[in-house]
C-alpha positions in Angstrom: 55.6 58.7 25.3 54.1 56.7 22.5 50.4 56.7 21.7 50.1 53.3 23.4 52.0 54.2 26.6 50.0 54.5 29.8 49.5 58.1 31.1 51.7 58.4 34.2 50.1 58.9 37.5 51.3 62.1 39.1 51.4 62.3 42.9 51.3 65.7 44.5 52.4 66.3 48.0 53.5 68.9 50.5 57.1 68.0 51.0 58.9 70.2 53.6 61.9 67.9 53.7 62.8 68.0 50.0 66.5 67.4 49.6 68.8 69.8 48.0 70.0 67.1 45.6 66.5 66.4 44.4 65.6 70.2 44.1 68.8 71.0 42.2 68.2 68.1 39.9 64.7 69.2 38.9 65.9 72.8 38.5 68.4 71.5 35.9 65.8 69.3 34.2 63.3 72.2 34.0 65.7 74.9 32.7 65.3 77.0 35.9 68.8 76.2 37.1 70.3 79.0 34.9 68.4 81.5 37.2 69.1 79.8 40.6 72.3 79.4 42.7 72.5 75.7 42.1 76.3 75.6 42.5 76.0 77.0 46.0 74.7 74.0 47.9 74.5 75.7 51.4 72.4 78.5 49.9 70.1 76.0 48.2 69.8 74.1 51.5 68.9 77.4 53.2 66.3 78.2 50.5 64.6 74.9 51.2 64.8 75.1 55.0 63.4 78.6 55.0 60.6 78.0 52.6 57.1 78.2 54.1 55.6 75.7 51.6 57.1 73.1 49.2 54.7 71.2 47.0 56.1 68.4 44.8 54.9 66.4 41.8 56.3 62.9 41.4 55.9 60.0 39.0 56.9 56.6 40.3 58.7 58.3 43.1 60.8 60.5 40.8 60.6 64.2 41.3 59.3 65.9 38.2 58.0 69.2 39.5 58.2 71.6 42.5 56.6 74.8 43.7 58.6 76.5 46.5 56.9 79.4 48.3 57.7 81.9 51.0 54.5 82.6 52.9 52.8 83.5 56.2 49.6 81.6 55.1 47.3 84.6 55.9 48.4 87.7 54.1 50.9 86.8 51.3 52.5 84.0 49.4 55.4 84.5 47.1 55.8 81.5 44.8 59.6 81.8 44.3 60.3 78.6 42.3 58.0 76.8 39.9 59.9 74.1 38.1 58.7 71.2 35.9 61.0 68.7 34.2 61.0 69.5 30.4 59.9 66.0 29.6 56.7 66.6 31.5 56.0 70.3 30.5 52.8 71.0 28.7 50.7 68.5 30.7 49.2 71.0 33.3 51.7 70.1 36.1 52.8 73.7 36.6 49.2 74.9 36.8 48.3 72.2 39.3 51.3 73.1 41.5 50.1 76.7 41.4 46.6 75.6 42.2 47.7 73.5 45.2 49.9 76.3 46.4 46.9 78.7 46.3 44.6 76.2 48.0 47.1 75.8 50.9 46.8 79.5 51.7 44.3 81.1 54.0 41.2 82.9 52.7 42.1 86.2 51.1 45.9 85.5 50.9 47.5 87.3 48.0 49.5 84.9 45.9 52.2 86.3 43.6 55.2 85.4 41.6 57.9 86.9 39.4 58.3 85.4 36.0 61.5 84.5 34.3 61.4 86.2 30.9 61.1 82.9 29.1 58.1 81.9 31.2 55.9 85.0 30.7 53.8 83.4 28.0 53.2 80.3 30.2 51.7 82.5 33.0 49.7 84.5 30.5 48.3 81.3 28.9 47.5 80.0 32.4 45.2 83.0 32.9 47.3 84.9 35.4 46.8 88.6 35.7 49.9 90.7 35.3 50.5 93.2 38.2 51.8 96.5 37.0 52.8 97.9 40.5 55.6 95.5 41.3 59.1 96.8 42.1 62.5 95.2 42.8 64.4 96.8 45.7 67.4 94.5 45.7 69.6 97.4 44.4 68.2 100.2 46.5 70.9 102.8 46.9 72.2 103.3 50.4 70.9 106.1 52.6 72.8 109.3 52.1 
């Protein structure tokens, strides 16, 4: 944007019916596609269908950001995907998507996320507290 250009108006909304095409497109434009199964459309469709909360950011109808969470709304909320189009990064859109996700939760709900290595400084700069007791159990060995 040039110095004389108008600041775009960003519209945030809960959007449970976000399409796979729009989601995949913003994942590519954000850089998050390299860490998501964007080539597996049925899997992406299931990711969207099974999300508990999807909050979007749009400018003139165009999707520029999304926060996709898995949640029960009372105990925990896992913010699985936070993506903002590179052209709009650095304007507070990711922080606002996180704020709106948190605000949609019930009182006392734990909100957490896992950071991609490249995004750690973003979350630290946003003031998030790192949680040292997290574990991945995707590769848990089978019972013997």
